[in-house]
PyMOL Python script that loads the backbone (N, CA, C, O; Angstrom):
from pymol import cmd

cmd.read_pdbstr("""\
ATOM      1  N   MET A   1      10.143  31.524 -21.775  1.00  0.00           N
ATOM      2  CA  MET A   1      10.331  29.990 -21.556  1.00  0.00           C
ATOM      3  C   MET A   1      10.287  29.562 -23.185  1.00  0.00           C
ATOM      4  O   MET A   1      11.145  28.735 -23.495  1.00  0.00           O
ATOM      5  N   ALA A   2       9.592  29.918 -24.028  1.00  0.00           N
ATOM      6  CA  ALA A   2       9.498  29.668 -25.108  1.00  0.00           C
ATOM      7  C   ALA A   2      10.867  29.580 -26.086  1.00  0.00           C
ATOM      8  O   ALA A   2      11.314  28.599 -26.681  1.00  0.00           O
ATOM      9  N   ALA A   3      11.326  30.844 -26.038  1.00  0.00           N
ATOM     10  CA  ALA A   3      13.087  31.390 -26.831  1.00  0.00           C
ATOM     11  C   ALA A   3      13.822  30.558 -26.024  1.00  0.00           C
ATOM     12  O   ALA A   3      14.632  29.909 -26.685  1.00  0.00           O
ATOM     13  N   LYS A   4      13.857  30.264 -24.510  1.00  0.00           N
ATOM     14  CA  LYS A   4      14.853  29.617 -23.708  1.00  0.00           C
ATOM     15  C   LYS A   4      14.981  28.162 -24.008  1.00  0.00           C
ATOM     16  O   LYS A   4      16.102  27.668 -24.130  1.00  0.00           O
ATOM     17  N   SER A   5      14.008  27.521 -24.122  1.00  0.00           N
ATOM     18  CA  SER A   5      14.159  26.399 -24.049  1.00  0.00           C
ATOM     19  C   SER A   5      14.064  25.508 -25.632  1.00  0.00           C
ATOM     20  O   SER A   5      14.544  24.401 -25.877  1.00  0.00           O
ATOM     21  N   GLY A   6      13.218  26.489 -26.631  1.00  0.00           N
ATOM     22  CA  GLY A   6      13.400  25.940 -27.969  1.00  0.00           C
ATOM     23  C   GLY A   6      12.140  25.209 -28.142  1.00  0.00           C
ATOM     24  O   GLY A   6      12.048  24.479 -29.129  1.00  0.00           O
ATOM     25  N   VAL A   7      11.005  25.315 -27.197  1.00  0.00           N
ATOM     26  CA  VAL A   7       9.577  24.182 -27.370  1.00  0.00           C
ATOM     27  C   VAL A   7       9.093  25.572 -27.586  1.00  0.00           C
ATOM     28  O   VAL A   7       9.320  26.592 -26.936  1.00  0.00           O
ATOM     29  N   PRO A   8       8.282  25.350 -28.784  1.00  0.00           N
ATOM     30  CA  PRO A   8       7.094  26.552 -29.048  1.00  0.00           C
ATOM     31  C   PRO A   8       6.380  26.824 -28.065  1.00  0.00           C
ATOM     32  O   PRO A   8       6.235  26.032 -27.134  1.00  0.00           O
ATOM     33  N   TYR A   9       5.711  28.214 -28.123  1.00  0.00           N
ATOM     34  CA  TYR A   9       4.940  28.627 -27.114  1.00  0.00           C
ATOM     35  C   TYR A   9       3.382  27.881 -27.054  1.00  0.00           C
ATOM     36  O   TYR A   9       2.747  27.568 -26.047  1.00  0.00           O
ATOM     37  N   SER A  10       3.053  27.736 -28.312  1.00  0.00           N
ATOM     38  CA  SER A  10       1.845  26.756 -28.107  1.00  0.00           C
ATOM     39  C   SER A  10       1.907  25.320 -27.766  1.00  0.00           C
ATOM     40  O   SER A  10       0.797  24.806 -27.627  1.00  0.00           O
ATOM     41  N   THR A  11       2.880  24.575 -27.603  1.00  0.00           N
ATOM     42  CA  THR A  11       2.997  23.442 -27.135  1.00  0.00           C
ATOM     43  C   THR A  11       3.501  23.889 -25.567  1.00  0.00           C
ATOM     44  O   THR A  11       3.288  23.108 -24.639  1.00  0.00           O
ATOM     45  N   LEU A  12       4.024  24.887 -25.386  1.00  0.00           N
ATOM     46  CA  LEU A  12       4.076  25.138 -23.890  1.00  0.00           C
ATOM     47  C   LEU A  12       2.858  25.406 -23.490  1.00  0.00           C
ATOM     48  O   LEU A  12       2.725  25.063 -22.315  1.00  0.00           O
ATOM     49  N   ARG A  13       2.039  25.803 -23.877  1.00  0.00           N
ATOM     50  CA  ARG A  13       0.643  26.383 -23.125  1.00  0.00           C
ATOM     51  C   ARG A  13      -0.338  25.071 -23.267  1.00  0.00           C
ATOM     52  O   ARG A  13      -1.341  24.782 -22.614  1.00  0.00           O
ATOM     53  N   LYS A  14       0.198  24.494 -24.172  1.00  0.00           N
ATOM     54  CA  LYS A  14      -0.828  22.919 -23.907  1.00  0.00           C
ATOM     55  C   LYS A  14      -0.228  22.072 -22.880  1.00  0.00           C
ATOM     56  O   LYS A  14      -0.992  21.231 -22.407  1.00  0.00           O
ATOM     57  N   ILE A  15       1.076  22.101 -22.384  1.00  0.00           N
ATOM     58  CA  ILE A  15       1.696  21.252 -21.541  1.00  0.00           C
ATOM     59  C   ILE A  15       1.006  21.798 -20.075  1.00  0.00           C
ATOM     60  O   ILE A  15       0.357  21.098 -19.299  1.00  0.00           O
ATOM     61  N   PHE A  16       1.327  23.236 -19.918  1.00  0.00           N
ATOM     62  CA  PHE A  16       0.710  24.031 -18.909  1.00  0.00           C
ATOM     63  C   PHE A  16      -0.639  24.041 -18.687  1.00  0.00           C
ATOM     64  O   PHE A  16      -1.020  24.176 -17.524  1.00  0.00           O
ATOM     65  N   ASP A  17      -1.419  23.927 -19.547  1.00  0.00           N
ATOM     66  CA  ASP A  17      -2.701  23.538 -19.246  1.00  0.00           C
ATOM     67  C   ASP A  17      -3.254  22.054 -19.236  1.00  0.00           C
ATOM     68  O   ASP A  17      -4.429  21.705 -19.344  1.00  0.00           O
ATOM     69  N   LEU A  18      -2.375  21.436 -19.116  1.00  0.00           N
ATOM     70  CA  LEU A  18      -2.590  19.768 -19.211  1.00  0.00           C
ATOM     71  C   LEU A  18      -3.065  19.179 -20.272  1.00  0.00           C
ATOM     72  O   LEU A  18      -3.390  18.015 -20.037  1.00  0.00           O
ATOM     73  N   ASN A  19      -3.300  19.648 -21.756  1.00  0.00           N
ATOM     74  CA  ASN A  19      -3.875  19.374 -22.557  1.00  0.00           C
ATOM     75  C   ASN A  19      -2.890  18.481 -23.312  1.00  0.00           C
ATOM     76  O   ASN A  19      -3.301  18.113 -24.412  1.00  0.00           O
ATOM     77  N   THR A  20      -1.758  18.083 -22.976  1.00  0.00           N
ATOM     78  CA  THR A  20      -0.835  17.383 -23.526  1.00  0.00           C
ATOM     79  C   THR A  20       0.365  16.980 -22.593  1.00  0.00           C
ATOM     80  O   THR A  20       0.731  17.540 -21.560  1.00  0.00           O
ATOM     81  N   VAL A  21       0.788  16.079 -23.097  1.00  0.00           N
ATOM     82  CA  VAL A  21       1.829  15.687 -22.186  1.00  0.00           C
ATOM     83  C   VAL A  21       3.286  15.645 -23.042  1.00  0.00           C
ATOM     84  O   VAL A  21       3.545  15.101 -24.116  1.00  0.00           O
ATOM     85  N   ALA A  22       4.008  16.322 -22.263  1.00  0.00           N
ATOM     86  CA  ALA A  22       5.490  16.866 -22.811  1.00  0.00           C
ATOM     87  C   ALA A  22       6.479  15.091 -22.528  1.00  0.00           C
ATOM     88  O   ALA A  22       6.603  14.205 -21.683  1.00  0.00           O
ATOM     89  N   ASP A  23       7.021  15.529 -24.095  1.00  0.00           N
ATOM     90  CA  ASP A  23       7.838  14.320 -24.559  1.00  0.00           C
ATOM     91  C   ASP A  23       9.143  14.591 -23.625  1.00  0.00           C
ATOM     92  O   ASP A  23       9.328  15.684 -23.090  1.00  0.00           O
ATOM     93  N   TYR A  24      10.030  13.489 -23.482  1.00  0.00           N
ATOM     94  CA  TYR A  24      11.199  13.426 -22.923  1.00  0.00           C
ATOM     95  C   TYR A  24      12.505  14.719 -23.164  1.00  0.00           C
ATOM     96  O   TYR A  24      13.181  15.319 -22.329  1.00  0.00           O
ATOM     97  N   GLU A  25      12.477  14.800 -24.657  1.00  0.00           N
ATOM     98  CA  GLU A  25      13.274  15.910 -24.994  1.00  0.00           C
ATOM     99  C   GLU A  25      12.675  17.113 -24.625  1.00  0.00           C
ATOM    100  O   GLU A  25      13.501  17.913 -24.187  1.00  0.00           O
ATOM    101  N   GLN A  26      11.234  17.626 -24.656  1.00  0.00           N
ATOM    102  CA  GLN A  26      10.592  18.707 -24.578  1.00  0.00           C
ATOM    103  C   GLN A  26      10.635  19.075 -22.711  1.00  0.00           C
ATOM    104  O   GLN A  26      10.427  20.228 -22.334  1.00  0.00           O
ATOM    105  N   LEU A  27      10.878  18.130 -21.862  1.00  0.00           N
ATOM    106  CA  LEU A  27      10.757  18.218 -20.624  1.00  0.00           C
ATOM    107  C   LEU A  27      12.608  18.711 -20.280  1.00  0.00           C
ATOM    108  O   LEU A  27      12.885  19.652 -19.536  1.00  0.00           O
ATOM    109  N   HIS A  28      13.704  17.830 -21.012  1.00  0.00           N
ATOM    110  CA  HIS A  28      14.900  18.150 -20.808  1.00  0.00           C
ATOM    111  C   HIS A  28      15.118  19.267 -21.312  1.00  0.00           C
ATOM    112  O   HIS A  28      16.157  19.721 -20.833  1.00  0.00           O
ATOM    113  N   ARG A  29      14.614  20.012 -22.115  1.00  0.00           N
ATOM    114  CA  ARG A  29      14.882  21.720 -22.853  1.00  0.00           C
ATOM    115  C   ARG A  29      14.000  22.565 -21.755  1.00  0.00           C
ATOM    116  O   ARG A  29      14.275  23.765 -21.734  1.00  0.00           O
ATOM    117  N   ILE A  30      12.974  22.126 -20.832  1.00  0.00           N
ATOM    118  CA  ILE A  30      12.615  23.005 -20.212  1.00  0.00           C
ATOM    119  C   ILE A  30      13.047  23.038 -18.939  1.00  0.00           C
ATOM    120  O   ILE A  30      13.041  24.038 -18.220  1.00  0.00           O
ATOM    121  N   ALA A  31      13.549  21.603 -18.551  1.00  0.00           N
ATOM    122  CA  ALA A  31      14.384  21.776 -17.291  1.00  0.00           C
ATOM    123  C   ALA A  31      15.827  22.698 -17.455  1.00  0.00           C
ATOM    124  O   ALA A  31      16.296  23.391 -16.551  1.00  0.00           O
ATOM    125  N   ASP A  32      16.408  22.541 -18.807  1.00  0.00           N
ATOM    126  CA  ASP A  32      17.605  23.569 -19.116  1.00  0.00           C
ATOM    127  C   ASP A  32      16.967  24.869 -18.959  1.00  0.00           C
ATOM    128  O   ASP A  32      17.171  25.187 -17.787  1.00  0.00           O
ATOM    129  N   ALA A  33      16.409  25.630 -19.444  1.00  0.00           N
ATOM    130  CA  ALA A  33      15.951  26.785 -19.443  1.00  0.00           C
ATOM    131  C   ALA A  33      15.686  27.319 -18.058  1.00  0.00           C
ATOM    132  O   ALA A  33      16.006  28.412 -17.590  1.00  0.00           O
ATOM    133  N   LEU A  34      14.952  26.191 -17.430  1.00  0.00           N
ATOM    134  CA  LEU A  34      14.768  26.682 -15.862  1.00  0.00           C
ATOM    135  C   LEU A  34      16.058  26.345 -14.760  1.00  0.00           C
ATOM    136  O   LEU A  34      16.103  26.494 -13.539  1.00  0.00           O
ATOM    137  N   LYS A  35      16.980  25.878 -15.640  1.00  0.00           N
ATOM    138  CA  LYS A  35      18.367  25.494 -15.048  1.00  0.00           C
ATOM    139  C   LYS A  35      18.225  24.714 -13.628  1.00  0.00           C
ATOM    140  O   LYS A  35      18.880  24.888 -12.601  1.00  0.00           O
ATOM    141  N   MET A  36      17.129  23.769 -13.897  1.00  0.00           N
ATOM    142  CA  MET A  36      16.901  22.981 -12.833  1.00  0.00           C
ATOM    143  C   MET A  36      17.144  21.238 -13.296  1.00  0.00           C
ATOM    144  O   MET A  36      16.990  20.984 -14.491  1.00  0.00           O
ATOM    145  N   PRO A  37      17.409  20.414 -12.620  1.00  0.00           N
ATOM    146  CA  PRO A  37      17.352  19.005 -12.991  1.00  0.00           C
ATOM    147  C   PRO A  37      16.198  18.464 -13.435  1.00  0.00           C
ATOM    148  O   PRO A  37      15.175  18.754 -12.815  1.00  0.00           O
ATOM    149  N   LEU A  38      16.126  17.731 -14.385  1.00  0.00           N
ATOM    150  CA  LEU A  38      14.974  16.919 -15.071  1.00  0.00           C
ATOM    151  C   LEU A  38      14.162  16.501 -14.121  1.00  0.00           C
ATOM    152  O   LEU A  38      12.946  16.680 -14.198  1.00  0.00           O
ATOM    153  N   SER A  39      14.935  15.693 -12.772  1.00  0.00           N
ATOM    154  CA  SER A  39      14.540  14.766 -11.757  1.00  0.00           C
ATOM    155  C   SER A  39      13.986  15.399 -11.042  1.00  0.00           C
ATOM    156  O   SER A  39      13.120  14.790 -10.414  1.00  0.00           O
ATOM    157  N   GLN A  40      14.144  16.910 -10.726  1.00  0.00           N
ATOM    158  CA  GLN A  40      12.990  17.692 -10.117  1.00  0.00           C
ATOM    159  C   GLN A  40      11.655  18.220 -10.576  1.00  0.00           C
ATOM    160  O   GLN A  40      10.690  18.547  -9.885  1.00  0.00           O
ATOM    161  N   ILE A  41      11.802  18.236 -11.914  1.00  0.00           N
ATOM    162  CA  ILE A  41      10.407  18.584 -12.601  1.00  0.00           C
ATOM    163  C   ILE A  41       9.515  17.152 -12.379  1.00  0.00           C
ATOM    164  O   ILE A  41       8.297  17.126 -12.206  1.00  0.00           O
ATOM    165  N   ILE A  42      10.383  16.004 -12.425  1.00  0.00           N
ATOM    166  CA  ILE A  42       9.782  14.857 -12.311  1.00  0.00           C
ATOM    167  C   ILE A  42       8.868  14.480 -11.073  1.00  0.00           C
ATOM    168  O   ILE A  42       7.727  14.018 -11.116  1.00  0.00           O
ATOM    169  N   THR A  43       9.759  14.833  -9.777  1.00  0.00           N
ATOM    170  CA  THR A  43       9.304  15.190  -8.812  1.00  0.00           C
ATOM    171  C   THR A  43       8.540  15.946  -8.461  1.00  0.00           C
ATOM    172  O   THR A  43       7.941  15.594  -7.445  1.00  0.00           O
ATOM    173  N   ASP A  44       8.186  17.179  -8.990  1.00  0.00           N
ATOM    174  CA  ASP A  44       7.308  18.274  -8.685  1.00  0.00           C
ATOM    175  C   ASP A  44       6.022  18.208  -8.916  1.00  0.00           C
ATOM    176  O   ASP A  44       5.102  18.768  -8.322  1.00  0.00           O
ATOM    177  N   ALA A  45       5.993  17.001 -10.424  1.00  0.00           N
ATOM    178  CA  ALA A  45       5.041  16.955 -10.912  1.00  0.00           C
ATOM    179  C   ALA A  45       4.214  15.618 -10.439  1.00  0.00           C
ATOM    180  O   ALA A  45       3.010  15.482 -10.655  1.00  0.00           O
ATOM    181  N   ASP A  46       5.091  14.580  -9.714  1.00  0.00           N
ATOM    182  CA  ASP A  46       4.465  13.802  -9.126  1.00  0.00           C
ATOM    183  C   ASP A  46       3.760  14.147  -7.715  1.00  0.00           C
ATOM    184  O   ASP A  46       2.732  13.614  -7.297  1.00  0.00           O
ATOM    185  N   GLU A  47       4.587  15.239  -7.004  1.00  0.00           N
ATOM    186  CA  GLU A  47       4.095  15.497  -5.673  1.00  0.00           C
ATOM    187  C   GLU A  47       2.343  16.124  -6.039  1.00  0.00           C
ATOM    188  O   GLU A  47       1.238  15.895  -5.547  1.00  0.00           O
ATOM    189  N   LEU A  48       2.871  17.027  -7.192  1.00  0.00           N
ATOM    190  CA  LEU A  48       1.391  17.771  -7.600  1.00  0.00           C
ATOM    191  C   LEU A  48       0.079  16.803  -7.893  1.00  0.00           C
ATOM    192  O   LEU A  48      -1.068  16.963  -7.475  1.00  0.00           O
ATOM    193  N   SER A  49       0.505  15.944  -8.583  1.00  0.00           N
ATOM    194  CA  SER A  49      -0.441  14.669  -8.839  1.00  0.00           C
ATOM    195  C   SER A  49      -1.099  14.152  -7.847  1.00  0.00           C
ATOM    196  O   SER A  49      -2.216  13.737  -8.158  1.00  0.00           O
ATOM    197  N   LYS A  50      -0.736  14.009  -6.550  1.00  0.00           N
ATOM    198  CA  LYS A  50      -1.454  13.760  -5.353  1.00  0.00           C
ATOM    199  C   LYS A  50      -1.888  14.855  -4.818  1.00  0.00           C
ATOM    200  O   LYS A  50      -2.458  14.517  -3.781  1.00  0.00           O
ATOM    201  N   ASP A  51      -1.949  16.240  -4.972  1.00  0.00           N
ATOM    202  CA  ASP A  51      -2.393  17.228  -4.177  1.00  0.00           C
ATOM    203  C   ASP A  51      -4.067  17.423  -4.816  1.00  0.00           C
ATOM    204  O   ASP A  51      -4.501  17.573  -5.958  1.00  0.00           O
ATOM    205  N   PRO A  52      -4.712  17.337  -3.468  1.00  0.00           N
ATOM    206  CA  PRO A  52      -6.413  17.393  -3.811  1.00  0.00           C
ATOM    207  C   PRO A  52      -6.585  18.414  -4.869  1.00  0.00           C
ATOM    208  O   PRO A  52      -7.143  18.282  -5.958  1.00  0.00           O
ATOM    209  N   GLU A  53      -5.944  19.575  -4.301  1.00  0.00           N
ATOM    210  CA  GLU A  53      -6.696  20.770  -4.798  1.00  0.00           C
ATOM    211  C   GLU A  53      -6.256  20.832  -6.214  1.00  0.00           C
ATOM    212  O   GLU A  53      -6.992  21.497  -6.943  1.00  0.00           O
ATOM    213  N   VAL A  54      -4.985  20.160  -6.887  1.00  0.00           N
ATOM    214  CA  VAL A  54      -5.088  20.184  -8.162  1.00  0.00           C
ATOM    215  C   VAL A  54      -5.487  19.263  -8.756  1.00  0.00           C
ATOM    216  O   VAL A  54      -5.625  19.446  -9.965  1.00  0.00           O
ATOM    217  N   ILE A  55      -5.770  18.183  -8.318  1.00  0.00           N
ATOM    218  CA  ILE A  55      -6.688  17.153  -8.915  1.00  0.00           C
ATOM    219  C   ILE A  55      -8.169  17.818  -8.964  1.00  0.00           C
ATOM    220  O   ILE A  55      -8.901  17.500  -9.901  1.00  0.00           O
ATOM    221  N   SER A  56      -8.577  18.627  -8.092  1.00  0.00           N
ATOM    222  CA  SER A  56     -10.272  19.030  -8.335  1.00  0.00           C
ATOM    223  C   SER A  56     -10.216  20.055  -9.427  1.00  0.00           C
ATOM    224  O   SER A  56     -11.197  20.242 -10.147  1.00  0.00           O
ATOM    225  N   ASP A  57      -8.837  20.884  -9.608  1.00  0.00           N
ATOM    226  CA  ASP A  57      -8.715  21.875 -10.613  1.00  0.00           C
ATOM    227  C   ASP A  57      -8.741  21.527 -12.003  1.00  0.00           C
ATOM    228  O   ASP A  57      -9.327  22.154 -12.885  1.00  0.00           O
ATOM    229  N   PHE A  58      -7.897  20.226 -12.164  1.00  0.00           N
ATOM    230  CA  PHE A  58      -7.664  19.818 -13.129  1.00  0.00           C
ATOM    231  C   PHE A  58      -9.171  19.023 -13.654  1.00  0.00           C
ATOM    232  O   PHE A  58      -9.436  18.973 -14.855  1.00  0.00           O
ATOM    233  N   GLU A  59     -10.156  18.385 -12.541  1.00  0.00           N
ATOM    234  CA  GLU A  59     -11.159  17.840 -12.826  1.00  0.00           C
ATOM    235  C   GLU A  59     -12.328  18.528 -13.345  1.00  0.00           C
ATOM    236  O   GLU A  59     -13.183  18.069 -14.102  1.00  0.00           O
ATOM    237  N   THR A  60     -12.254  19.657 -12.853  1.00  0.00           N
ATOM    238  CA  THR A  60     -13.258  21.019 -13.090  1.00  0.00           C
ATOM    239  C   THR A  60     -12.733  21.458 -14.170  1.00  0.00           C
ATOM    240  O   THR A  60     -13.707  22.044 -14.643  1.00  0.00           O
ATOM    241  N   SER A  61     -11.898  21.604 -14.910  1.00  0.00           N
ATOM    242  CA  SER A  61     -11.294  22.281 -16.017  1.00  0.00           C
ATOM    243  C   SER A  61     -11.452  21.443 -17.092  1.00  0.00           C
ATOM    244  O   SER A  61     -11.386  22.021 -18.177  1.00  0.00           O
ATOM    245  N   HIS A  62     -11.664  20.102 -17.131  1.00  0.00           N
ATOM    246  CA  HIS A  62     -11.963  19.317 -17.919  1.00  0.00           C
ATOM    247  C   HIS A  62     -13.231  18.416 -17.859  1.00  0.00           C
ATOM    248  O   HIS A  62     -13.098  17.340 -18.442  1.00  0.00           O
ATOM    249  N   GLU A  63     -14.290  18.618 -17.340  1.00  0.00           N
ATOM    250  CA  GLU A  63     -15.540  18.096 -16.794  1.00  0.00           C
ATOM    251  C   GLU A  63     -16.271  17.938 -17.885  1.00  0.00           C
ATOM    252  O   GLU A  63     -17.077  17.015 -18.005  1.00  0.00           O
ATOM    253  N   ASN A  64     -15.998  19.048 -19.000  1.00  0.00           N
ATOM    254  CA  ASN A  64     -16.979  19.279 -20.074  1.00  0.00           C
ATOM    255  C   ASN A  64     -16.419  18.858 -21.327  1.00  0.00           C
ATOM    256  O   ASN A  64     -17.122  19.243 -22.262  1.00  0.00           O
ATOM    257  N   ILE A  65     -15.275  18.122 -21.731  1.00  0.00           N
ATOM    258  CA  ILE A  65     -14.540  17.443 -22.608  1.00  0.00           C
ATOM    259  C   ILE A  65     -15.146  16.373 -23.183  1.00  0.00           C
ATOM    260  O   ILE A  65     -15.178  15.343 -22.511  1.00  0.00           O
ATOM    261  N   ASP A  66     -15.780  16.365 -24.586  1.00  0.00           N
ATOM    262  CA  ASP A  66     -16.004  14.980 -25.055  1.00  0.00           C
ATOM    263  C   ASP A  66     -15.187  14.135 -25.718  1.00  0.00           C
ATOM    264  O   ASP A  66     -14.889  14.206 -26.910  1.00  0.00           O
ATOM    265  N   ILE A  67     -14.694  13.033 -24.630  1.00  0.00           N
ATOM    266  CA  ILE A  67     -13.502  12.096 -24.678  1.00  0.00           C
ATOM    267  C   ILE A  67     -13.892  11.622 -26.447  1.00  0.00           C
ATOM    268  O   ILE A  67     -13.097  11.801 -27.369  1.00  0.00           O
ATOM    269  N   ASP A  68     -14.899  11.172 -26.563  1.00  0.00           N
ATOM    270  CA  ASP A  68     -15.007  10.662 -27.829  1.00  0.00           C
ATOM    271  C   ASP A  68     -14.841  11.473 -28.890  1.00  0.00           C
ATOM    272  O   ASP A  68     -14.363  10.906 -29.873  1.00  0.00           O
ATOM    273  N   LYS A  69     -15.096  12.684 -29.014  1.00  0.00           N
ATOM    274  CA  LYS A  69     -14.452  13.761 -29.793  1.00  0.00           C
ATOM    275  C   LYS A  69     -13.052  13.663 -30.010  1.00  0.00           C
ATOM    276  O   LYS A  69     -12.438  13.442 -31.055  1.00  0.00           O
ATOM    277  N   TRP A  70     -12.700  13.837 -29.009  1.00  0.00           N
ATOM    278  CA  TRP A  70     -11.050  14.255 -28.722  1.00  0.00           C
ATOM    279  C   TRP A  70     -10.537  12.955 -29.067  1.00  0.00           C
ATOM    280  O   TRP A  70      -9.480  13.113 -29.678  1.00  0.00           O
ATOM    281  N   ALA A  71     -10.868  11.575 -28.921  1.00  0.00           N
ATOM    282  CA  ALA A  71      -9.963  10.699 -29.328  1.00  0.00           C
ATOM    283  C   ALA A  71     -10.158  10.514 -31.118  1.00  0.00           C
ATOM    284  O   ALA A  71      -9.175  10.365 -31.844  1.00  0.00           O
ATOM    285  N   ASP A  72     -11.174  10.542 -31.500  1.00  0.00           N
ATOM    286  CA  ASP A  72     -11.520  10.839 -32.987  1.00  0.00           C
ATOM    287  C   ASP A  72     -10.504  11.784 -33.682  1.00  0.00           C
ATOM    288  O   ASP A  72      -9.868  11.474 -34.690  1.00  0.00           O
ATOM    289  N   ARG A  73     -10.422  12.995 -33.017  1.00  0.00           N
ATOM    290  CA  ARG A  73      -9.605  13.986 -33.656  1.00  0.00           C
ATOM    291  C   ARG A  73      -8.068  13.613 -33.361  1.00  0.00           C
ATOM    292  O   ARG A  73      -7.246  14.126 -34.120  1.00  0.00           O
ATOM    293  N   ILE A  74      -7.557  12.709 -32.256  1.00  0.00           N
ATOM    294  CA  ILE A  74      -6.721  12.062 -32.570  1.00  0.00           C
ATOM    295  C   ILE A  74      -6.232  11.367 -33.427  1.00  0.00           C
ATOM    296  O   ILE A  74      -5.231  11.655 -34.083  1.00  0.00           O
ATOM    297  N   ARG A  75      -7.036  10.150 -33.533  1.00  0.00           N
ATOM    298  CA  ARG A  75      -7.027   9.084 -34.303  1.00  0.00           C
ATOM    299  C   ARG A  75      -6.757  10.087 -35.882  1.00  0.00           C
ATOM    300  O   ARG A  75      -5.772   9.831 -36.575  1.00  0.00           O
ATOM    301  N   THR A  76      -7.562  10.992 -36.216  1.00  0.00           N
ATOM    302  CA  THR A  76      -7.521  11.484 -37.775  1.00  0.00           C
ATOM    303  C   THR A  76      -6.121  12.478 -37.939  1.00  0.00           C
ATOM    304  O   THR A  76      -5.725  12.723 -39.079  1.00  0.00           O
ATOM    305  N   GLU A  77      -5.489  12.964 -36.900  1.00  0.00           N
ATOM    306  CA  GLU A  77      -4.565  13.552 -36.799  1.00  0.00           C
ATOM    307  C   GLU A  77      -3.010  12.284 -37.174  1.00  0.00           C
ATOM    308  O   GLU A  77      -2.069  12.271 -37.968  1.00  0.00           O
ATOM    309  N   ASP A  78      -3.424  11.556 -36.271  1.00  0.00           N
ATOM    310  CA  ASP A  78      -2.457  10.500 -36.633  1.00  0.00           C
ATOM    311  C   ASP A  78      -2.355   9.876 -37.564  1.00  0.00           C
ATOM    312  O   ASP A  78      -1.213   9.484 -37.806  1.00  0.00           O
ATOM    313  N   SER A  79      -3.512   9.463 -38.570  1.00  0.00           N
ATOM    314  CA  SER A  79      -3.463   8.828 -39.730  1.00  0.00           C
ATOM    315  C   SER A  79      -3.042   9.917 -40.594  1.00  0.00           C
ATOM    316  O   SER A  79      -2.469   9.461 -41.583  1.00  0.00           O
ATOM    317  N   ILE A  80      -3.104  11.081 -40.593  1.00  0.00           N
ATOM    318  CA  ILE A  80      -2.378  12.162 -41.350  1.00  0.00           C
ATOM    319  C   ILE A  80      -1.166  12.425 -41.354  1.00  0.00           C
ATOM    320  O   ILE A  80      -0.717  12.950 -42.373  1.00  0.00           O
ATOM    321  N   LYS A  81      -0.314  12.161 -40.290  1.00  0.00           N
ATOM    322  CA  LYS A  81       0.890  12.360 -39.919  1.00  0.00           C
ATOM    323  C   LYS A  81       1.400  10.839 -40.428  1.00  0.00           C
ATOM    324  O   LYS A  81       2.626  10.861 -40.535  1.00  0.00           O
ATOM    325  N   THR A  82       0.861   9.580 -40.760  1.00  0.00           N
ATOM    326  CA  THR A  82       1.558   8.288 -40.958  1.00  0.00           C
ATOM    327  C   THR A  82       0.907   8.017 -42.697  1.00  0.00           C
ATOM    328  O   THR A  82       0.652   6.937 -43.230  1.00  0.00           O
ATOM    329  N   ARG A  83       0.812   9.033 -43.114  1.00  0.00           N
ATOM    330  CA  ARG A  83       0.729   8.831 -45.057  1.00  0.00           C
ATOM    331  C   ARG A  83       1.884   9.527 -45.446  1.00  0.00           C
ATOM    332  O   ARG A  83       2.177   9.619 -46.638  1.00  0.00           O
TER     333      ARG A  83
END
""", "prot")
cmd.dss("prot")
cmd.show_as("cartoon", "prot")
cmd.util.cbc("prot")
cmd.orient("prot")
């Protein structure tokens, strides 16, 4: 998928693990690699977001996240990028 889409493996991994949100360009590249319309990916994601099992799995996998520490890390990374 990384080779076909041009989206780095590490980024794909974060997207699939729900640790980041894909931007439009990344979604477009993924859709092209999968040979499916971007609208279908968005529709599928919307349906999955309503599935109780998916919601439960997401909540379970993220219950030990320290939100404050995570937010501080993002702020630090953003401040480095803007320099």
